[in-house]
mmCIF file of the N, C-alpha and C atoms, coordinates in Angstrom:
data_MODEL
# 
_entry.id   MODEL 
# 
loop_
_atom_site.group_PDB 
_atom_site.id 
_atom_site.type_symbol 
_atom_site.label_atom_id 
_atom_site.label_alt_id 
_atom_site.label_comp_id 
_atom_site.label_asym_id 
_atom_site.label_entity_id 
_atom_site.label_seq_id 
_atom_site.pdbx_PDB_ins_code 
_atom_site.Cartn_x 
_atom_site.Cartn_y 
_atom_site.Cartn_z 
_atom_site.occupancy 
_atom_site.B_iso_or_equiv 
_atom_site.pdbx_formal_charge 
_atom_site.auth_seq_id 
_atom_site.auth_comp_id 
_atom_site.auth_asym_id 
_atom_site.auth_atom_id 
_atom_site.pdbx_PDB_model_num 
ATOM 1   N N  . MET A 1 1  ? 101.059 287.757 167.671 1.00 0.00 ? 1  MET A N  1 
ATOM 2   C CA . MET A 1 1  ? 101.331 288.291 167.214 1.00 0.00 ? 1  MET A CA 1 
ATOM 3   C C  . MET A 1 1  ? 102.921 288.315 167.092 1.00 0.00 ? 1  MET A C  1 
ATOM 4   N N  . GLN A 1 2  ? 103.923 288.088 166.129 1.00 0.00 ? 2  GLN A N  1 
ATOM 5   C CA . GLN A 1 2  ? 105.456 287.106 166.317 1.00 0.00 ? 2  GLN A CA 1 
ATOM 6   C C  . GLN A 1 2  ? 106.223 288.315 166.304 1.00 0.00 ? 2  GLN A C  1 
ATOM 7   N N  . ASP A 1 3  ? 107.351 288.540 167.315 1.00 0.00 ? 3  ASP A N  1 
ATOM 8   C CA . ASP A 1 3  ? 108.311 289.906 167.408 1.00 0.00 ? 3  ASP A CA 1 
ATOM 9   C C  . ASP A 1 3  ? 108.852 289.249 166.522 1.00 0.00 ? 3  ASP A C  1 
ATOM 10  N N  . THR A 1 4  ? 109.477 290.297 166.224 1.00 0.00 ? 4  THR A N  1 
ATOM 11  C CA . THR A 1 4  ? 110.027 291.833 165.016 1.00 0.00 ? 4  THR A CA 1 
ATOM 12  C C  . THR A 1 4  ? 111.649 290.706 164.893 1.00 0.00 ? 4  THR A C  1 
ATOM 13  N N  . GLN A 1 5  ? 112.346 290.881 166.214 1.00 0.00 ? 5  GLN A N  1 
ATOM 14  C CA . GLN A 1 5  ? 113.639 289.764 166.100 1.00 0.00 ? 5  GLN A CA 1 
ATOM 15  C C  . GLN A 1 5  ? 114.134 288.132 165.532 1.00 0.00 ? 5  GLN A C  1 
ATOM 16  N N  . ASP A 1 6  ? 112.794 287.507 165.719 1.00 0.00 ? 6  ASP A N  1 
ATOM 17  C CA . ASP A 1 6  ? 111.617 285.892 165.381 1.00 0.00 ? 6  ASP A CA 1 
ATOM 18  C C  . ASP A 1 6  ? 112.235 286.457 163.464 1.00 0.00 ? 6  ASP A C  1 
ATOM 19  N N  . LEU A 1 7  ? 111.834 287.462 162.457 1.00 0.00 ? 7  LEU A N  1 
ATOM 20  C CA . LEU A 1 7  ? 111.962 287.784 161.537 1.00 0.00 ? 7  LEU A CA 1 
ATOM 21  C C  . LEU A 1 7  ? 113.508 288.528 160.720 1.00 0.00 ? 7  LEU A C  1 
ATOM 22  N N  . GLN A 1 8  ? 113.648 289.015 161.445 1.00 0.00 ? 8  GLN A N  1 
ATOM 23  C CA . GLN A 1 8  ? 115.696 289.296 161.120 1.00 0.00 ? 8  GLN A CA 1 
ATOM 24  C C  . GLN A 1 8  ? 116.085 288.067 160.870 1.00 0.00 ? 8  GLN A C  1 
ATOM 25  N N  . THR A 1 9  ? 117.355 288.588 159.481 1.00 0.00 ? 9  THR A N  1 
ATOM 26  C CA . THR A 1 9  ? 118.148 288.017 158.852 1.00 0.00 ? 9  THR A CA 1 
ATOM 27  C C  . THR A 1 9  ? 119.245 287.860 159.639 1.00 0.00 ? 9  THR A C  1 
ATOM 28  N N  . PHE A 1 10 ? 120.346 287.088 159.937 1.00 0.00 ? 10 PHE A N  1 
ATOM 29  C CA . PHE A 1 10 ? 121.708 286.976 160.484 1.00 0.00 ? 10 PHE A CA 1 
ATOM 30  C C  . PHE A 1 10 ? 123.031 286.478 159.028 1.00 0.00 ? 10 PHE A C  1 
ATOM 31  N N  . ASN A 1 11 ? 123.829 287.176 159.434 1.00 0.00 ? 11 ASN A N  1 
ATOM 32  C CA . ASN A 1 11 ? 125.240 286.121 158.727 1.00 0.00 ? 11 ASN A CA 1 
ATOM 33  C C  . ASN A 1 11 ? 125.460 285.991 160.092 1.00 0.00 ? 11 ASN A C  1 
ATOM 34  N N  . VAL A 1 12 ? 126.082 284.966 160.187 1.00 0.00 ? 12 VAL A N  1 
ATOM 35  C CA . VAL A 1 12 ? 126.924 283.556 160.623 1.00 0.00 ? 12 VAL A CA 1 
ATOM 36  C C  . VAL A 1 12 ? 128.108 282.631 159.851 1.00 0.00 ? 12 VAL A C  1 
ATOM 37  N N  . MET A 1 13 ? 129.379 284.206 160.324 1.00 0.00 ? 13 MET A N  1 
ATOM 38  C CA . MET A 1 13 ? 130.259 283.719 159.835 1.00 0.00 ? 13 MET A CA 1 
ATOM 39  C C  . MET A 1 13 ? 131.479 283.171 160.263 1.00 0.00 ? 13 MET A C  1 
ATOM 40  N N  . VAL A 1 14 ? 132.286 281.561 160.044 1.00 0.00 ? 14 VAL A N  1 
ATOM 41  C CA . VAL A 1 14 ? 133.247 281.182 160.897 1.00 0.00 ? 14 VAL A CA 1 
ATOM 42  C C  . VAL A 1 14 ? 134.619 281.384 159.813 1.00 0.00 ? 14 VAL A C  1 
ATOM 43  N N  . GLY A 1 15 ? 135.601 281.905 160.119 1.00 0.00 ? 15 GLY A N  1 
ATOM 44  C CA . GLY A 1 15 ? 136.520 282.044 158.941 1.00 0.00 ? 15 GLY A CA 1 
ATOM 45  C C  . GLY A 1 15 ? 136.068 282.352 157.541 1.00 0.00 ? 15 GLY A C  1 
ATOM 46  N N  . THR A 1 16 ? 136.000 281.405 155.981 1.00 0.00 ? 16 THR A N  1 
ATOM 47  C CA . THR A 1 16 ? 135.849 281.750 155.080 1.00 0.00 ? 16 THR A CA 1 
ATOM 48  C C  . THR A 1 16 ? 133.666 281.654 154.885 1.00 0.00 ? 16 THR A C  1 
ATOM 49  N N  . THR A 1 17 ? 133.562 280.715 155.983 1.00 0.00 ? 17 THR A N  1 
ATOM 50  C CA . THR A 1 17 ? 132.259 280.534 155.499 1.00 0.00 ? 17 THR A CA 1 
ATOM 51  C C  . THR A 1 17 ? 131.484 281.389 156.418 1.00 0.00 ? 17 THR A C  1 
ATOM 52  N N  . THR A 1 18 ? 129.699 281.098 155.413 1.00 0.00 ? 18 THR A N  1 
ATOM 53  C CA . THR A 1 18 ? 128.588 282.423 156.252 1.00 0.00 ? 18 THR A CA 1 
ATOM 54  C C  . THR A 1 18 ? 127.430 281.540 155.761 1.00 0.00 ? 18 THR A C  1 
ATOM 55  N N  . GLN A 1 19 ? 126.497 281.431 157.019 1.00 0.00 ? 19 GLN A N  1 
ATOM 56  C CA . GLN A 1 19 ? 125.214 280.568 156.687 1.00 0.00 ? 19 GLN A CA 1 
ATOM 57  C C  . GLN A 1 19 ? 124.164 281.622 157.577 1.00 0.00 ? 19 GLN A C  1 
ATOM 58  N N  . VAL A 1 20 ? 123.656 281.422 156.277 1.00 0.00 ? 20 VAL A N  1 
ATOM 59  C CA . VAL A 1 20 ? 122.397 283.158 156.675 1.00 0.00 ? 20 VAL A CA 1 
ATOM 60  C C  . VAL A 1 20 ? 121.553 282.110 157.477 1.00 0.00 ? 20 VAL A C  1 
ATOM 61  N N  . VAL A 1 21 ? 121.133 282.720 158.768 1.00 0.00 ? 21 VAL A N  1 
ATOM 62  C CA . VAL A 1 21 ? 119.969 282.162 159.029 1.00 0.00 ? 21 VAL A CA 1 
ATOM 63  C C  . VAL A 1 21 ? 119.114 283.525 159.601 1.00 0.00 ? 21 VAL A C  1 
ATOM 64  N N  . THR A 1 22 ? 117.454 282.835 160.256 1.00 0.00 ? 22 THR A N  1 
ATOM 65  C CA . THR A 1 22 ? 116.695 283.393 159.791 1.00 0.00 ? 22 THR A CA 1 
ATOM 66  C C  . THR A 1 22 ? 116.542 283.428 161.623 1.00 0.00 ? 22 THR A C  1 
ATOM 67  N N  . GLY A 1 23 ? 116.303 284.467 162.254 1.00 0.00 ? 23 GLY A N  1 
ATOM 68  C CA . GLY A 1 23 ? 115.961 284.912 163.732 1.00 0.00 ? 23 GLY A CA 1 
ATOM 69  C C  . GLY A 1 23 ? 117.026 284.613 164.692 1.00 0.00 ? 23 GLY A C  1 
ATOM 70  N N  . ARG A 1 24 ? 116.602 285.900 165.626 1.00 0.00 ? 24 ARG A N  1 
ATOM 71  C CA . ARG A 1 24 ? 118.302 285.767 166.190 1.00 0.00 ? 24 ARG A CA 1 
ATOM 72  C C  . ARG A 1 24 ? 119.030 284.690 167.284 1.00 0.00 ? 24 ARG A C  1 
ATOM 73  N N  . ALA A 1 25 ? 117.294 284.495 167.872 1.00 0.00 ? 25 ALA A N  1 
ATOM 74  C CA . ALA A 1 25 ? 117.897 283.213 168.747 1.00 0.00 ? 25 ALA A CA 1 
ATOM 75  C C  . ALA A 1 25 ? 118.255 281.873 167.954 1.00 0.00 ? 25 ALA A C  1 
ATOM 76  N N  . GLU A 1 26 ? 117.943 281.456 166.795 1.00 0.00 ? 26 GLU A N  1 
ATOM 77  C CA . GLU A 1 26 ? 118.660 280.484 166.021 1.00 0.00 ? 26 GLU A CA 1 
ATOM 78  C C  . GLU A 1 26 ? 119.896 281.116 165.551 1.00 0.00 ? 26 GLU A C  1 
ATOM 79  N N  . ALA A 1 27 ? 120.341 282.632 165.622 1.00 0.00 ? 27 ALA A N  1 
ATOM 80  C CA . ALA A 1 27 ? 121.289 282.826 165.173 1.00 0.00 ? 27 ALA A CA 1 
ATOM 81  C C  . ALA A 1 27 ? 122.939 282.578 166.384 1.00 0.00 ? 27 ALA A C  1 
ATOM 82  N N  . VAL A 1 28 ? 122.045 282.979 167.343 1.00 0.00 ? 28 VAL A N  1 
ATOM 83  C CA . VAL A 1 28 ? 122.643 282.537 168.536 1.00 0.00 ? 28 VAL A CA 1 
ATOM 84  C C  . VAL A 1 28 ? 123.581 281.520 169.484 1.00 0.00 ? 28 VAL A C  1 
ATOM 85  N N  . THR A 1 29 ? 122.775 280.474 168.875 1.00 0.00 ? 29 THR A N  1 
ATOM 86  C CA . THR A 1 29 ? 122.864 279.077 169.246 1.00 0.00 ? 29 THR A CA 1 
ATOM 87  C C  . THR A 1 29 ? 123.544 278.349 168.181 1.00 0.00 ? 29 THR A C  1 
ATOM 88  N N  . LEU A 1 30 ? 123.339 278.189 166.875 1.00 0.00 ? 30 LEU A N  1 
ATOM 89  C CA . LEU A 1 30 ? 124.427 278.306 166.096 1.00 0.00 ? 30 LEU A CA 1 
ATOM 90  C C  . LEU A 1 30 ? 125.818 278.314 166.381 1.00 0.00 ? 30 LEU A C  1 
ATOM 91  N N  . ALA A 1 31 ? 126.252 280.302 166.651 1.00 0.00 ? 31 ALA A N  1 
ATOM 92  C CA . ALA A 1 31 ? 127.229 280.889 166.997 1.00 0.00 ? 31 ALA A CA 1 
ATOM 93  C C  . ALA A 1 31 ? 127.591 279.605 168.012 1.00 0.00 ? 31 ALA A C  1 
ATOM 94  N N  . LYS A 1 32 ? 127.106 279.597 169.055 1.00 0.00 ? 32 LYS A N  1 
ATOM 95  C CA . LYS A 1 32 ? 127.813 279.225 170.258 1.00 0.00 ? 32 LYS A CA 1 
ATOM 96  C C  . LYS A 1 32 ? 127.741 277.627 170.201 1.00 0.00 ? 32 LYS A C  1 
ATOM 97  N N  . SER A 1 33 ? 127.267 277.017 169.344 1.00 0.00 ? 33 SER A N  1 
ATOM 98  C CA . SER A 1 33 ? 127.594 275.942 168.957 1.00 0.00 ? 33 SER A CA 1 
ATOM 99  C C  . SER A 1 33 ? 128.519 275.382 168.252 1.00 0.00 ? 33 SER A C  1 
ATOM 100 N N  . LEU A 1 34 ? 129.187 276.497 166.642 1.00 0.00 ? 34 LEU A N  1 
ATOM 101 C CA . LEU A 1 34 ? 130.437 276.251 166.337 1.00 0.00 ? 34 LEU A CA 1 
ATOM 102 C C  . LEU A 1 34 ? 131.876 276.654 166.465 1.00 0.00 ? 34 LEU A C  1 
ATOM 103 N N  . SER A 1 35 ? 131.310 277.955 167.580 1.00 0.00 ? 35 SER A N  1 
ATOM 104 C CA . SER A 1 35 ? 132.737 278.408 168.725 1.00 0.00 ? 35 SER A CA 1 
ATOM 105 C C  . SER A 1 35 ? 132.637 277.551 169.261 1.00 0.00 ? 35 SER A C  1 
ATOM 106 N N  . ARG A 1 36 ? 132.261 277.098 169.921 1.00 0.00 ? 36 ARG A N  1 
ATOM 107 C CA . ARG A 1 36 ? 133.018 275.334 170.986 1.00 0.00 ? 36 ARG A CA 1 
ATOM 108 C C  . ARG A 1 36 ? 133.599 274.647 169.982 1.00 0.00 ? 36 ARG A C  1 
ATOM 109 N N  . GLU A 1 37 ? 133.127 274.180 168.935 1.00 0.00 ? 37 GLU A N  1 
ATOM 110 C CA . GLU A 1 37 ? 134.253 273.298 168.421 1.00 0.00 ? 37 GLU A CA 1 
ATOM 111 C C  . GLU A 1 37 ? 135.217 273.680 167.395 1.00 0.00 ? 37 GLU A C  1 
ATOM 112 N N  . GLY A 1 38 ? 135.911 273.244 167.794 1.00 0.00 ? 38 GLY A N  1 
ATOM 113 C CA . GLY A 1 38 ? 137.620 274.097 167.669 1.00 0.00 ? 38 GLY A CA 1 
ATOM 114 C C  . GLY A 1 38 ? 137.522 274.573 168.445 1.00 0.00 ? 38 GLY A C  1 
ATOM 115 N N  . ASN A 1 39 ? 137.014 275.379 169.070 1.00 0.00 ? 39 ASN A N  1 
ATOM 116 C CA . ASN A 1 39 ? 137.150 277.214 170.376 1.00 0.00 ? 39 ASN A CA 1 
ATOM 117 C C  . ASN A 1 39 ? 137.495 277.799 169.244 1.00 0.00 ? 39 ASN A C  1 
ATOM 118 N N  . GLN A 1 40 ? 136.783 278.126 168.146 1.00 0.00 ? 40 GLN A N  1 
ATOM 119 C CA . GLN A 1 40 ? 136.583 279.644 167.442 1.00 0.00 ? 40 GLN A CA 1 
ATOM 120 C C  . GLN A 1 40 ? 136.203 280.586 167.007 1.00 0.00 ? 40 GLN A C  1 
ATOM 121 N N  . ARG A 1 41 ? 136.819 281.155 166.999 1.00 0.00 ? 41 ARG A N  1 
ATOM 122 C CA . ARG A 1 41 ? 135.545 282.595 167.059 1.00 0.00 ? 41 ARG A CA 1 
ATOM 123 C C  . ARG A 1 41 ? 134.371 282.597 165.464 1.00 0.00 ? 41 ARG A C  1 
ATOM 124 N N  . VAL A 1 42 ? 132.993 283.035 166.342 1.00 0.00 ? 42 VAL A N  1 
ATOM 125 C CA . VAL A 1 42 ? 132.144 282.978 165.228 1.00 0.00 ? 42 VAL A CA 1 
ATOM 126 C C  . VAL A 1 42 ? 131.629 284.625 165.420 1.00 0.00 ? 42 VAL A C  1 
ATOM 127 N N  . ALA A 1 43 ? 131.321 284.912 164.561 1.00 0.00 ? 43 ALA A N  1 
ATOM 128 C CA . ALA A 1 43 ? 130.800 286.480 164.284 1.00 0.00 ? 43 ALA A CA 1 
ATOM 129 C C  . ALA A 1 43 ? 129.247 286.186 163.343 1.00 0.00 ? 43 ALA A C  1 
ATOM 130 N N  . VAL A 1 44 ? 128.606 287.278 164.716 1.00 0.00 ? 44 VAL A N  1 
ATOM 131 C CA . VAL A 1 44 ? 127.303 287.146 164.247 1.00 0.00 ? 44 VAL A CA 1 
ATOM 132 C C  . VAL A 1 44 ? 126.482 288.856 163.593 1.00 0.00 ? 44 VAL A C  1 
ATOM 133 N N  . GLU A 1 45 ? 125.962 288.968 162.526 1.00 0.00 ? 45 GLU A N  1 
ATOM 134 C CA . GLU A 1 45 ? 125.373 289.894 162.060 1.00 0.00 ? 45 GLU A CA 1 
ATOM 135 C C  . GLU A 1 45 ? 124.874 290.214 161.829 1.00 0.00 ? 45 GLU A C  1 
ATOM 136 N N  . ARG A 1 46 ? 123.602 291.112 161.997 1.00 0.00 ? 46 ARG A N  1 
ATOM 137 C CA . ARG A 1 46 ? 122.189 290.949 161.034 1.00 0.00 ? 46 ARG A CA 1 
ATOM 138 C C  . ARG A 1 46 ? 122.749 291.811 159.725 1.00 0.00 ? 46 ARG A C  1 
ATOM 139 N N  . GLN A 1 47 ? 121.816 291.775 159.458 1.00 0.00 ? 47 GLN A N  1 
ATOM 140 C CA . GLN A 1 47 ? 121.860 292.177 157.319 1.00 0.00 ? 47 GLN A CA 1 
ATOM 141 C C  . GLN A 1 47 ? 121.787 293.318 157.273 1.00 0.00 ? 47 GLN A C  1 
ATOM 142 N N  . ASP A 1 48 ? 121.709 294.177 158.126 1.00 0.00 ? 48 ASP A N  1 
ATOM 143 C CA . ASP A 1 48 ? 121.129 295.312 157.826 1.00 0.00 ? 48 ASP A CA 1 
ATOM 144 C C  . ASP A 1 48 ? 122.538 296.386 158.432 1.00 0.00 ? 48 ASP A C  1 
ATOM 145 N N  . GLY A 1 49 ? 123.337 295.163 159.257 1.00 0.00 ? 49 GLY A N  1 
ATOM 146 C CA . GLY A 1 49 ? 124.747 295.989 160.154 1.00 0.00 ? 49 GLY A CA 1 
ATOM 147 C C  . GLY A 1 49 ? 124.580 296.325 161.610 1.00 0.00 ? 49 GLY A C  1 
ATOM 148 N N  . LYS A 1 50 ? 123.530 296.720 161.989 1.00 0.00 ? 50 LYS A N  1 
ATOM 149 C CA . LYS A 1 50 ? 122.968 296.930 163.348 1.00 0.00 ? 50 LYS A CA 1 
ATOM 150 C C  . LYS A 1 50 ? 123.062 296.854 164.492 1.00 0.00 ? 50 LYS A C  1 
ATOM 151 N N  . VAL A 1 51 ? 123.183 295.557 164.239 1.00 0.00 ? 51 VAL A N  1 
ATOM 152 C CA . VAL A 1 51 ? 123.661 294.756 165.597 1.00 0.00 ? 51 VAL A CA 1 
ATOM 153 C C  . VAL A 1 51 ? 124.815 293.349 165.174 1.00 0.00 ? 51 VAL A C  1 
ATOM 154 N N  . GLN A 1 52 ? 125.904 293.613 165.905 1.00 0.00 ? 52 GLN A N  1 
ATOM 155 C CA . GLN A 1 52 ? 126.888 292.565 166.006 1.00 0.00 ? 52 GLN A CA 1 
ATOM 156 C C  . GLN A 1 52 ? 127.564 291.829 167.045 1.00 0.00 ? 52 GLN A C  1 
ATOM 157 N N  . MET A 1 53 ? 127.850 290.501 167.144 1.00 0.00 ? 53 MET A N  1 
ATOM 158 C CA . MET A 1 53 ? 128.243 289.834 168.314 1.00 0.00 ? 53 MET A CA 1 
ATOM 159 C C  . MET A 1 53 ? 129.202 288.440 167.820 1.00 0.00 ? 53 MET A C  1 
ATOM 160 N N  . MET A 1 54 ? 130.254 288.735 168.728 1.00 0.00 ? 54 MET A N  1 
ATOM 161 C CA . MET A 1 54 ? 131.153 287.248 168.454 1.00 0.00 ? 54 MET A CA 1 
ATOM 162 C C  . MET A 1 54 ? 130.845 286.464 169.361 1.00 0.00 ? 54 MET A C  1 
ATOM 163 N N  . PHE A 1 55 ? 131.444 285.349 169.350 1.00 0.00 ? 55 PHE A N  1 
ATOM 164 C CA . PHE A 1 55 ? 131.447 284.556 169.865 1.00 0.00 ? 55 PHE A CA 1 
ATOM 165 C C  . PHE A 1 55 ? 132.548 283.714 170.238 1.00 0.00 ? 55 PHE A C  1 
ATOM 166 N N  . THR A 1 56 ? 133.260 282.606 171.125 1.00 0.00 ? 56 THR A N  1 
ATOM 167 C CA . THR A 1 56 ? 134.874 282.360 171.772 1.00 0.00 ? 56 THR A CA 1 
ATOM 168 C C  . THR A 1 56 ? 134.275 281.164 172.440 1.00 0.00 ? 56 THR A C  1 
ATOM 169 N N  . GLY A 1 57 ? 133.715 279.921 172.383 1.00 0.00 ? 57 GLY A N  1 
ATOM 170 C CA . GLY A 1 57 ? 134.315 278.618 173.260 1.00 0.00 ? 57 GLY A CA 1 
ATOM 171 C C  . GLY A 1 57 ? 133.160 278.619 174.145 1.00 0.00 ? 57 GLY A C  1 
ATOM 172 N N  . GLY A 1 58 ? 131.822 279.108 173.205 1.00 0.00 ? 58 GLY A N  1 
ATOM 173 C CA . GLY A 1 58 ? 130.200 278.404 173.213 1.00 0.00 ? 58 GLY A CA 1 
ATOM 174 C C  . GLY A 1 58 ? 129.526 280.197 174.032 1.00 0.00 ? 58 GLY A C  1 
ATOM 175 N N  . SER A 1 59 ? 130.787 280.860 174.483 1.00 0.00 ? 59 SER A N  1 
ATOM 176 C CA . SER A 1 59 ? 130.426 282.090 175.060 1.00 0.00 ? 59 SER A CA 1 
ATOM 177 C C  . SER A 1 59 ? 130.136 283.323 174.322 1.00 0.00 ? 59 SER A C  1 
ATOM 178 N N  . LEU A 1 60 ? 129.315 284.592 174.357 1.00 0.00 ? 60 LEU A N  1 
ATOM 179 C CA . LEU A 1 60 ? 129.384 286.197 173.829 1.00 0.00 ? 60 LEU A CA 1 
ATOM 180 C C  . LEU A 1 60 ? 130.398 286.891 174.491 1.00 0.00 ? 60 LEU A C  1 
ATOM 181 N N  . ASP A 1 61 ? 131.023 287.218 173.394 1.00 0.00 ? 61 ASP A N  1 
ATOM 182 C CA . ASP A 1 61 ? 132.763 287.529 174.007 1.00 0.00 ? 61 ASP A CA 1 
ATOM 183 C C  . ASP A 1 61 ? 131.914 289.370 173.978 1.00 0.00 ? 61 ASP A C  1 
ATOM 184 N N  . SER A 1 62 ? 131.480 289.702 172.850 1.00 0.00 ? 62 SER A N  1 
ATOM 185 C CA . SER A 1 62 ? 131.007 291.223 172.388 1.00 0.00 ? 62 SER A CA 1 
ATOM 186 C C  . SER A 1 62 ? 129.515 291.027 171.990 1.00 0.00 ? 62 SER A C  1 
ATOM 187 N N  . PHE A 1 63 ? 128.956 292.669 171.880 1.00 0.00 ? 63 PHE A N  1 
ATOM 188 C CA . PHE A 1 63 ? 127.951 292.484 171.891 1.00 0.00 ? 63 PHE A CA 1 
ATOM 189 C C  . PHE A 1 63 ? 128.036 294.378 170.959 1.00 0.00 ? 63 PHE A C  1 
ATOM 190 N N  . ASN A 1 64 ? 127.418 294.882 170.028 1.00 0.00 ? 64 ASN A N  1 
ATOM 191 C CA . ASN A 1 64 ? 127.283 296.194 169.423 1.00 0.00 ? 64 ASN A CA 1 
ATOM 192 C C  . ASN A 1 64 ? 125.931 296.348 168.699 1.00 0.00 ? 64 ASN A C  1 
ATOM 193 N N  . CYS A 1 65 ? 125.511 296.898 169.041 1.00 0.00 ? 65 CYS A N  1 
ATOM 194 C CA . CYS A 1 65 ? 124.256 297.706 168.190 1.00 0.00 ? 65 CYS A CA 1 
ATOM 195 C C  . CYS A 1 65 ? 123.682 299.283 168.006 1.00 0.00 ? 65 CYS A C  1 
ATOM 196 N N  . GLU A 1 66 ? 123.894 299.285 166.539 1.00 0.00 ? 66 GLU A N  1 
ATOM 197 C CA . GLU A 1 66 ? 124.599 300.716 166.758 1.00 0.00 ? 66 GLU A CA 1 
ATOM 198 C C  . GLU A 1 66 ? 122.866 301.344 166.650 1.00 0.00 ? 66 GLU A C  1 
ATOM 199 N N  . THR A 1 67 ? 121.965 302.410 167.595 1.00 0.00 ? 67 THR A N  1 
ATOM 200 C CA . THR A 1 67 ? 120.921 302.394 167.996 1.00 0.00 ? 67 THR A CA 1 
ATOM 201 C C  . THR A 1 67 ? 120.141 304.102 167.257 1.00 0.00 ? 67 THR A C  1 
ATOM 202 N N  . ARG A 1 68 ? 121.574 304.672 166.539 1.00 0.00 ? 68 ARG A N  1 
ATOM 203 C CA . ARG A 1 68 ? 121.194 305.987 165.737 1.00 0.00 ? 68 ARG A CA 1 
ATOM 204 C C  . ARG A 1 68 ? 120.293 305.157 164.512 1.00 0.00 ? 68 ARG A C  1 
ATOM 205 N N  . GLY A 1 69 ? 118.913 306.354 164.200 1.00 0.00 ? 69 GLY A N  1 
ATOM 206 C CA . GLY A 1 69 ? 118.245 305.596 163.094 1.00 0.00 ? 69 GLY A CA 1 
ATOM 207 C C  . GLY A 1 69 ? 117.366 305.163 163.386 1.00 0.00 ? 69 GLY A C  1 
ATOM 208 N N  . PHE A 1 70 ? 116.515 303.765 164.952 1.00 0.00 ? 70 PHE A N  1 
ATOM 209 C CA . PHE A 1 70 ? 116.032 303.819 165.152 1.00 0.00 ? 70 PHE A CA 1 
ATOM 210 C C  . PHE A 1 70 ? 114.397 304.358 164.651 1.00 0.00 ? 70 PHE A C  1 
ATOM 211 N N  . LYS A 1 71 ? 113.569 303.118 165.053 1.00 0.00 ? 71 LYS A N  1 
ATOM 212 C CA . LYS A 1 71 ? 112.273 303.689 164.919 1.00 0.00 ? 71 LYS A CA 1 
ATOM 213 C C  . LYS A 1 71 ? 111.926 303.069 165.721 1.00 0.00 ? 71 LYS A C  1 
ATOM 214 N N  . THR A 1 72 ? 111.018 303.815 166.672 1.00 0.00 ? 72 THR A N  1 
ATOM 215 C CA . THR A 1 72 ? 109.986 302.766 167.568 1.00 0.00 ? 72 THR A CA 1 
ATOM 216 C C  . THR A 1 72 ? 109.217 302.347 166.832 1.00 0.00 ? 72 THR A C  1 
ATOM 217 N N  . GLY A 1 73 ? 108.532 301.409 166.998 1.00 0.00 ? 73 GLY A N  1 
ATOM 218 C CA . GLY A 1 73 ? 106.926 301.221 166.323 1.00 0.00 ? 73 GLY A CA 1 
ATOM 219 C C  . GLY A 1 73 ? 107.249 300.192 164.910 1.00 0.00 ? 73 GLY A C  1 
ATOM 220 N N  . ASP A 1 74 ? 107.968 299.917 164.777 1.00 0.00 ? 74 ASP A N  1 
ATOM 221 C CA . ASP A 1 74 ? 108.484 299.492 162.947 1.00 0.00 ? 74 ASP A CA 1 
ATOM 222 C C  . ASP A 1 74 ? 108.093 298.215 162.892 1.00 0.00 ? 74 ASP A C  1 
# 
């Protein structure tokens, strides 16, 4: 059985550039790497808008998760 986090699509955004990545782990790995390059801020947002993360210098700065409207067992 595959984890639903592996099937989610995320936007990884640096300045005006956006990359679309499938899988939360892949999005986080890319964001950490990009944020180390030039010490720039990188935003990650799940395409449904319910999860947002911000990375700087290879580290997570902020994490926001909208919990209203989630259904268990989906």
